[in-house]
ChimeraX commands (.cxc) that place a marker at each C-alpha (Angstrom):
marker #1 position -9.60,-51.70,-7.69 radius 0.5
marker #1 position -13.05,-52.03,-6.11 radius 0.5
marker #1 position -15.40,-49.11,-6.33 radius 0.5
marker #1 position -15.33,-48.34,-2.77 radius 0.5
marker #1 position -11.56,-47.98,-2.80 radius 0.5
marker #1 position -11.97,-45.83,-6.01 radius 0.5
marker #1 position -14.09,-43.70,-4.41 radius 0.5
marker #1 position -12.05,-43.28,-1.36 radius 0.5
marker #1 position -8.99,-42.25,-3.67 radius 0.5
marker #1 position -11.03,-39.99,-5.52 radius 0.5
marker #1 position -12.34,-38.35,-2.02 radius 0.5
marker #1 position -8.45,-38.16,-1.11 radius 0.5
marker #1 position -7.31,-36.35,-4.23 radius 0.5
marker #1 position -10.18,-34.02,-3.69 radius 0.5
marker #1 position -9.53,-33.05,-0.14 radius 0.5
marker #1 position -5.70,-32.76,-1.37 radius 0.5
marker #1 position -6.65,-30.41,-3.98 radius 0.5
marker #1 position -8.78,-28.23,-1.56 radius 0.5
marker #1 position -6.05,-28.07,1.10 radius 0.5
marker #1 position -3.31,-27.33,-1.36 radius 0.5
marker #1 position -5.73,-24.59,-2.82 radius 0.5
marker #1 position -6.53,-23.24,0.77 radius 0.5
marker #1 position -2.56,-22.87,1.35 radius 0.5
marker #1 position -1.97,-21.39,-1.94 radius 0.5
marker #1 position -4.28,-18.56,-0.99 radius 0.5
marker #1 position -3.00,-18.23,2.26 radius 0.5
marker #1 position 0.96,-18.25,1.71 radius 0.5
marker #1 position 2.41,-14.91,0.54 radius 0.5
marker #1 position 5.23,-14.12,-1.51 radius 0.5
marker #1 position 8.82,-13.66,-0.01 radius 0.5
marker #1 position 8.57,-9.99,-0.01 radius 0.5
marker #1 position 5.90,-9.73,2.63 radius 0.5
marker #1 position 7.89,-9.55,5.87 radius 0.5
marker #1 position 6.13,-7.47,8.36 radius 0.5
marker #1 position 7.84,-8.96,11.45 radius 0.5
marker #1 position 11.35,-8.44,10.00 radius 0.5
marker #1 position 11.70,-4.56,10.60 radius 0.5
marker #1 position 14.20,-3.26,13.02 radius 0.5
marker #1 position 12.72,-2.13,16.26 radius 0.5
marker #1 position 11.65,1.43,16.24 radius 0.5
marker #1 position 12.34,1.90,12.43 radius 0.5
marker #1 position 8.65,2.72,11.85 radius 0.5
marker #1 position 8.56,5.36,14.24 radius 0.5
marker #1 position 11.84,6.82,13.20 radius 0.5
marker #1 position 10.56,7.22,9.82 radius 0.5
marker #1 position 7.34,8.73,10.96 radius 0.5
marker #1 position 8.95,11.28,12.75 radius 0.5
marker #1 position 11.26,11.82,9.72 radius 0.5
marker #1 position 8.13,12.41,7.72 radius 0.5
marker #1 position 6.62,14.75,10.16 radius 0.5
marker #1 position 9.97,16.81,10.34 radius 0.5
marker #1 position 9.69,17.47,6.46 radius 0.5
marker #1 position 6.20,18.33,6.44 radius 0.5
marker #1 position 6.45,20.89,9.40 radius 0.5
marker #1 position 9.65,22.64,8.11 radius 0.5
marker #1 position 9.67,26.19,7.50 radius 0.5
marker #1 position 9.56,27.08,3.74 radius 0.5
marker #1 position 8.92,30.05,1.34 radius 0.5
marker #1 position 5.23,30.41,-0.05 radius 0.5
marker #1 position 4.92,27.57,-2.72 radius 0.5
marker #1 position 8.59,26.45,-2.50 radius 0.5
marker #1 position 8.67,23.20,-4.34 radius 0.5
marker #1 position 10.35,20.36,-2.57 radius 0.5
marker #1 position 10.38,16.65,-2.69 radius 0.5
marker #1 position 9.72,14.17,0.02 radius 0.5
marker #1 position 11.26,10.51,-0.82 radius 0.5
marker #1 position 9.38,7.58,0.56 radius 0.5
marker #1 position 11.53,4.47,0.10 radius 0.5
marker #1 position 10.01,1.05,0.08 radius 0.5
marker #1 position 11.74,-0.46,3.40 radius 0.5
marker #1 position 11.12,2.56,5.47 radius 0.5
marker #1 position 7.14,2.50,4.38 radius 0.5
marker #1 position 6.81,-1.09,5.12 radius 0.5
marker #1 position 8.35,-0.40,8.46 radius 0.5
marker #1 position 5.65,2.35,9.41 radius 0.5
marker #1 position 3.16,-0.08,7.96 radius 0.5
marker #1 position 4.15,-2.86,9.91 radius 0.5
marker #1 position 4.83,-0.89,13.20 radius 0.5
marker #1 position 2.92,2.17,13.28 radius 0.5
marker #1 position 0.03,2.22,10.85 radius 0.5
marker #1 position -2.32,0.59,13.83 radius 0.5
marker #1 position -1.48,3.67,16.25 radius 0.5
marker #1 position -1.78,6.29,13.36 radius 0.5
marker #1 position -5.11,5.07,12.50 radius 0.5
marker #1 position -6.28,4.88,16.21 radius 0.5
marker #1 position -5.12,8.67,16.27 radius 0.5
marker #1 position -6.41,9.94,12.79 radius 0.5
marker #1 position -8.94,7.67,11.48 radius 0.5
marker #1 position -10.52,4.91,13.56 radius 0.5
marker #1 position -13.21,4.13,11.13 radius 0.5
marker #1 position -10.56,2.39,8.94 radius 0.5
marker #1 position -9.50,0.01,11.71 radius 0.5
marker #1 position -12.35,-2.45,10.68 radius 0.5
marker #1 position -10.82,-2.62,7.08 radius 0.5
marker #1 position -7.23,-3.02,8.33 radius 0.5
marker #1 position -8.55,-5.91,10.69 radius 0.5
marker #1 position -10.14,-7.85,7.76 radius 0.5
marker #1 position -7.30,-7.37,5.41 radius 0.5
marker #1 position -4.20,-7.52,7.58 radius 0.5
marker #1 position -1.28,-5.59,7.95 radius 0.5
marker #1 position -0.03,-4.24,4.51 radius 0.5
marker #1 position 3.11,-4.22,2.92 radius 0.5
marker #1 position 4.10,-2.64,-0.32 radius 0.5
marker #1 position 6.78,-3.32,-3.43 radius 0.5
marker #1 position 7.50,-1.33,-6.60 radius 0.5
marker #1 position 6.84,-2.61,-9.94 radius 0.5
marker #1 position 9.71,-2.78,-12.71 radius 0.5
marker #1 position 10.31,0.72,-13.34 radius 0.5
marker #1 position 12.30,-0.12,-16.39 radius 0.5
marker #1 position 9.80,-1.43,-18.41 radius 0.5
marker #1 position 6.75,0.44,-20.68 radius 0.5
marker #1 position 4.80,2.74,-18.59 radius 0.5
marker #1 position 2.62,3.04,-16.61 radius 0.5
marker #1 position 4.49,2.44,-13.49 radius 0.5
marker #1 position 3.10,0.58,-10.88 radius 0.5
marker #1 position 2.98,0.08,-6.80 radius 0.5
marker #1 position 1.64,-3.28,-5.20 radius 0.5
marker #1 position 0.17,-3.42,-1.81 radius 0.5
marker #1 position 0.16,-6.89,-0.23 radius 0.5
marker #1 position -2.20,-7.87,2.65 radius 0.5
marker #1 position -2.46,-11.22,4.73 radius 0.5
marker #1 position -5.89,-11.47,6.51 radius 0.5
marker #1 position -8.08,-14.62,5.91 radius 0.5
marker #1 position -6.05,-14.69,2.73 radius 0.5
marker #1 position -3.12,-13.32,0.69 radius 0.5
marker #1 position -4.10,-10.30,-1.26 radius 0.5
marker #1 position -2.52,-8.14,-3.79 radius 0.5
marker #1 position -3.81,-4.73,-4.98 radius 0.5
marker #1 position -1.86,-3.05,-7.84 radius 0.5
marker #1 position -2.12,0.68,-8.26 radius 0.5
marker #1 position -0.81,2.22,-11.49 radius 0.5
marker #1 position 0.17,5.85,-11.80 radius 0.5
marker #1 position -1.44,8.22,-14.47 radius 0.5
marker #1 position 1.57,10.00,-16.05 radius 0.5
marker #1 position 2.08,13.34,-16.68 radius 0.5
marker #1 position 5.74,13.49,-18.24 radius 0.5
marker #1 position 7.92,12.22,-15.51 radius 0.5
marker #1 position 5.38,12.31,-12.61 radius 0.5
marker #1 position 2.19,10.88,-11.88 radius 0.5
marker #1 position -1.08,13.13,-11.30 radius 0.5
marker #1 position -3.17,10.07,-10.14 radius 0.5
marker #1 position -2.91,6.60,-8.90 radius 0.5
marker #1 position -5.47,3.97,-9.66 radius 0.5
marker #1 position -6.19,0.63,-8.35 radius 0.5
marker #1 position -5.99,-1.49,-11.56 radius 0.5
marker #1 position -5.79,-4.95,-10.23 radius 0.5
marker #1 position -7.16,-7.00,-7.13 radius 0.5
marker #1 position -5.97,-10.53,-6.72 radius 0.5
marker #1 position -6.60,-13.12,-4.14 radius 0.5
marker #1 position -3.61,-15.50,-3.41 radius 0.5
marker #1 position -1.79,-13.50,-6.29 radius 0.5
marker #1 position -4.17,-15.51,-8.80 radius 0.5
marker #1 position -7.63,-14.99,-8.43 radius 0.5
marker #1 position -9.06,-11.57,-9.57 radius 0.5
marker #1 position -11.65,-10.04,-7.30 radius 0.5
marker #1 position -13.46,-6.94,-7.79 radius 0.5
marker #1 position -12.00,-3.60,-6.14 radius 0.5
marker #1 position -15.28,-3.14,-4.19 radius 0.5
marker #1 position -14.19,-6.20,-2.07 radius 0.5
marker #1 position -11.70,-3.38,-0.51 radius 0.5
marker #1 position -14.79,-1.74,0.85 radius 0.5
marker #1 position -14.98,1.95,1.36 radius 0.5
marker #1 position -11.16,2.04,0.40 radius 0.5
marker #1 position -10.99,4.72,-2.61 radius 0.5
marker #1 position -9.82,2.87,-5.88 radius 0.5
marker #1 position -8.23,6.33,-7.26 radius 0.5
marker #1 position -6.22,8.88,-5.48 radius 0.5
marker #1 position -5.78,12.11,-7.72 radius 0.5
marker #1 position -3.40,15.02,-7.19 radius 0.5
marker #1 position -3.09,17.67,-5.80 radius 0.5
marker #1 position -3.78,16.43,-2.21 radius 0.5
marker #1 position -3.68,18.82,0.73 radius 0.5
marker #1 position -2.19,18.05,3.91 radius 0.5
marker #1 position -3.18,20.73,6.64 radius 0.5
marker #1 position -0.72,21.49,9.59 radius 0.5
marker #1 position -1.55,22.60,13.04 radius 0.5
marker #1 position -0.22,26.10,12.56 radius 0.5
marker #1 position -2.74,26.49,9.70 radius 0.5
marker #1 position -0.05,26.18,6.93 radius 0.5
marker #1 position -0.83,23.62,4.07 radius 0.5
marker #1 position 1.47,21.21,2.45 radius 0.5
marker #1 position 0.11,20.57,-1.21 radius 0.5
marker #1 position 1.11,17.25,-2.87 radius 0.5
marker #1 position 1.21,18.07,-6.66 radius 0.5
marker #1 position 2.16,14.77,-7.82 radius 0.5
marker #1 position 4.26,11.61,-7.26 radius 0.5
marker #1 position 7.32,10.24,-9.23 radius 0.5
marker #1 position 7.89,6.12,-9.12 radius 0.5
marker #1 position 11.61,5.27,-8.54 radius 0.5
marker #1 position 13.30,2.13,-8.18 radius 0.5
marker #1 position 13.50,2.00,-4.34 radius 0.5
marker #1 position 10.05,3.83,-3.74 radius 0.5
marker #1 position 8.18,6.71,-4.39 radius 0.5
marker #1 position 8.89,10.67,-4.38 radius 0.5
marker #1 position 6.08,12.88,-3.41 radius 0.5
marker #1 position 6.23,16.31,-5.36 radius 0.5
marker #1 position 5.25,18.95,-2.82 radius 0.5
marker #1 position 5.05,22.77,-2.02 radius 0.5
marker #1 position 3.85,24.47,1.12 radius 0.5
marker #1 position 1.30,27.22,1.46 radius 0.5
marker #1 position 1.62,29.85,4.32 radius 0.5
marker #1 position -1.17,30.52,6.77 radius 0.5
marker #1 position -3.93,32.89,5.19 radius 0.5
marker #1 position -2.46,32.74,1.65 radius 0.5
marker #1 position -5.46,30.72,0.10 radius 0.5
marker link #1:1,2 radius 0.2
marker link #1:2,3 radius 0.2
marker link #1:3,4 radius 0.2
marker link #1:4,5 radius 0.2
marker link #1:5,6 radius 0.2
marker link #1:6,7 radius 0.2
marker link #1:7,8 radius 0.2
marker link #1:8,9 radius 0.2
marker link #1:9,10 radius 0.2
marker link #1:10,11 radius 0.2
marker link #1:11,12 radius 0.2
marker link #1:12,13 radius 0.2
marker link #1:13,14 radius 0.2
marker link #1:14,15 radius 0.2
marker link #1:15,16 radius 0.2
marker link #1:16,17 radius 0.2
marker link #1:17,18 radius 0.2
marker link #1:18,19 radius 0.2
marker link #1:19,20 radius 0.2
marker link #1:20,21 radius 0.2
marker link #1:21,22 radius 0.2
marker link #1:22,23 radius 0.2
marker link #1:23,24 radius 0.2
marker link #1:24,25 radius 0.2
marker link #1:25,26 radius 0.2
marker link #1:26,27 radius 0.2
marker link #1:27,28 radius 0.2
marker link #1:28,29 radius 0.2
marker link #1:29,30 radius 0.2
marker link #1:30,31 radius 0.2
marker link #1:31,32 radius 0.2
marker link #1:32,33 radius 0.2
marker link #1:33,34 radius 0.2
marker link #1:34,35 radius 0.2
marker link #1:35,36 radius 0.2
marker link #1:36,37 radius 0.2
marker link #1:37,38 radius 0.2
marker link #1:38,39 radius 0.2
marker link #1:39,40 radius 0.2
marker link #1:40,41 radius 0.2
marker link #1:41,42 radius 0.2
marker link #1:42,43 radius 0.2
marker link #1:43,44 radius 0.2
marker link #1:44,45 radius 0.2
marker link #1:45,46 radius 0.2
marker link #1:46,47 radius 0.2
marker link #1:47,48 radius 0.2
marker link #1:48,49 radius 0.2
marker link #1:49,50 radius 0.2
marker link #1:50,51 radius 0.2
marker link #1:51,52 radius 0.2
marker link #1:52,53 radius 0.2
marker link #1:53,54 radius 0.2
marker link #1:54,55 radius 0.2
marker link #1:55,56 radius 0.2
marker link #1:56,57 radius 0.2
marker link #1:57,58 radius 0.2
marker link #1:58,59 radius 0.2
marker link #1:59,60 radius 0.2
marker link #1:60,61 radius 0.2
marker link #1:61,62 radius 0.2
marker link #1:62,63 radius 0.2
marker link #1:63,64 radius 0.2
marker link #1:64,65 radius 0.2
marker link #1:65,66 radius 0.2
marker link #1:66,67 radius 0.2
marker link #1:67,68 radius 0.2
marker link #1:68,69 radius 0.2
marker link #1:69,70 radius 0.2
marker link #1:70,71 radius 0.2
marker link #1:71,72 radius 0.2
marker link #1:72,73 radius 0.2
marker link #1:73,74 radius 0.2
marker link #1:74,75 radius 0.2
marker link #1:75,76 radius 0.2
marker link #1:76,77 radius 0.2
marker link #1:77,78 radius 0.2
marker link #1:78,79 radius 0.2
marker link #1:79,80 radius 0.2
marker link #1:80,81 radius 0.2
marker link #1:81,82 radius 0.2
marker link #1:82,83 radius 0.2
marker link #1:83,84 radius 0.2
marker link #1:84,85 radius 0.2
marker link #1:85,86 radius 0.2
marker link #1:86,87 radius 0.2
marker link #1:87,88 radius 0.2
marker link #1:88,89 radius 0.2
marker link #1:89,90 radius 0.2
marker link #1:90,91 radius 0.2
marker link #1:91,92 radius 0.2
marker link #1:92,93 radius 0.2
marker link #1:93,94 radius 0.2
marker link #1:94,95 radius 0.2
marker link #1:95,96 radius 0.2
marker link #1:96,97 radius 0.2
marker link #1:97,98 radius 0.2
marker link #1:98,99 radius 0.2
marker link #1:99,100 radius 0.2
marker link #1:100,101 radius 0.2
marker link #1:101,102 radius 0.2
marker link #1:102,103 radius 0.2
marker link #1:103,104 radius 0.2
marker link #1:104,105 radius 0.2
marker link #1:105,106 radius 0.2
marker link #1:106,107 radius 0.2
marker link #1:107,108 radius 0.2
marker link #1:108,109 radius 0.2
marker link #1:109,110 radius 0.2
marker link #1:110,111 radius 0.2
marker link #1:111,112 radius 0.2
marker link #1:112,113 radius 0.2
marker link #1:113,114 radius 0.2
marker link #1:114,115 radius 0.2
marker link #1:115,116 radius 0.2
marker link #1:116,117 radius 0.2
marker link #1:117,118 radius 0.2
marker link #1:118,119 radius 0.2
marker link #1:119,120 radius 0.2
marker link #1:120,121 radius 0.2
marker link #1:121,122 radius 0.2
marker link #1:122,123 radius 0.2
marker link #1:123,124 radius 0.2
marker link #1:124,125 radius 0.2
marker link #1:125,126 radius 0.2
marker link #1:126,127 radius 0.2
marker link #1:127,128 radius 0.2
marker link #1:128,129 radius 0.2
marker link #1:129,130 radius 0.2
marker link #1:130,131 radius 0.2
marker link #1:131,132 radius 0.2
marker link #1:132,133 radius 0.2
marker link #1:133,134 radius 0.2
marker link #1:134,135 radius 0.2
marker link #1:135,136 radius 0.2
marker link #1:136,137 radius 0.2
marker link #1:137,138 radius 0.2
marker link #1:138,139 radius 0.2
marker link #1:139,140 radius 0.2
marker link #1:140,141 radius 0.2
marker link #1:141,142 radius 0.2
marker link #1:142,143 radius 0.2
marker link #1:143,144 radius 0.2
marker link #1:144,145 radius 0.2
marker link #1:145,146 radius 0.2
marker link #1:146,147 radius 0.2
marker link #1:147,148 radius 0.2
marker link #1:148,149 radius 0.2
marker link #1:149,150 radius 0.2
marker link #1:150,151 radius 0.2
marker link #1:151,152 radius 0.2
marker link #1:152,153 radius 0.2
marker link #1:153,154 radius 0.2
marker link #1:154,155 radius 0.2
marker link #1:155,156 radius 0.2
marker link #1:156,157 radius 0.2
marker link #1:157,158 radius 0.2
marker link #1:158,159 radius 0.2
marker link #1:159,160 radius 0.2
marker link #1:160,161 radius 0.2
marker link #1:161,162 radius 0.2
marker link #1:162,163 radius 0.2
marker link #1:163,164 radius 0.2
marker link #1:164,165 radius 0.2
marker link #1:165,166 radius 0.2
marker link #1:166,167 radius 0.2
marker link #1:167,168 radius 0.2
marker link #1:168,169 radius 0.2
marker link #1:169,170 radius 0.2
marker link #1:170,171 radius 0.2
marker link #1:171,172 radius 0.2
marker link #1:172,173 radius 0.2
marker link #1:173,174 radius 0.2
marker link #1:174,175 radius 0.2
marker link #1:175,176 radius 0.2
marker link #1:176,177 radius 0.2
marker link #1:177,178 radius 0.2
marker link #1:178,179 radius 0.2
marker link #1:179,180 radius 0.2
marker link #1:180,181 radius 0.2
marker link #1:181,182 radius 0.2
marker link #1:182,183 radius 0.2
marker link #1:183,184 radius 0.2
marker link #1:184,185 radius 0.2
marker link #1:185,186 radius 0.2
marker link #1:186,187 radius 0.2
marker link #1:187,188 radius 0.2
marker link #1:188,189 radius 0.2
marker link #1:189,190 radius 0.2
marker link #1:190,191 radius 0.2
marker link #1:191,192 radius 0.2
marker link #1:192,193 radius 0.2
marker link #1:193,194 radius 0.2
marker link #1:194,195 radius 0.2
marker link #1:195,196 radius 0.2
marker link #1:196,197 radius 0.2
marker link #1:197,198 radius 0.2
marker link #1:198,199 radius 0.2
marker link #1:199,200 radius 0.2
marker link #1:200,201 radius 0.2
marker link #1:201,202 radius 0.2
marker link #1:202,203 radius 0.2
marker link #1:203,204 radius 0.2
marker link #1:204,205 radius 0.2
view
């Protein structure tokens, strides 16, 4: 084979590798399907969560809010952007850069700690893994432990911009009637997360 032809085949091989790598970085796994949710599913789940948060309860009564993966993904695909436009417009730029998020649970039957995986498809496919710091059966913190582009290449958590890399509990959710829902911990289950909550009445703090 003549040298010019060898160079031509070499450049073809390099181009093929680059295109294959780009497609690999862009292609999400099969569980990422933000356009497959039933119409209105995200809005119904949002209303269900609001109803649970605003239900009248006794002072500091413990209650649980289950968040199943399918419903959370419907909300993330259909209602996250309108919610951010209403509650936190500053985060919209991050959402535009990362793309629509979807989530899945890591295996719950393996050794702890349990994990939640968030997937984004913006300019490339990105996975963010959050592990729960356990206190018995529940977790009192969620920490970003791994961030990967294309599901393969590790990148620093700082690539997420101003998104916090650790969420610690308790977290407070103020209600319009001056009550406060306190999320004390989170429990990992096979089909989703369960928030361990209590409600503080107005003027009780």
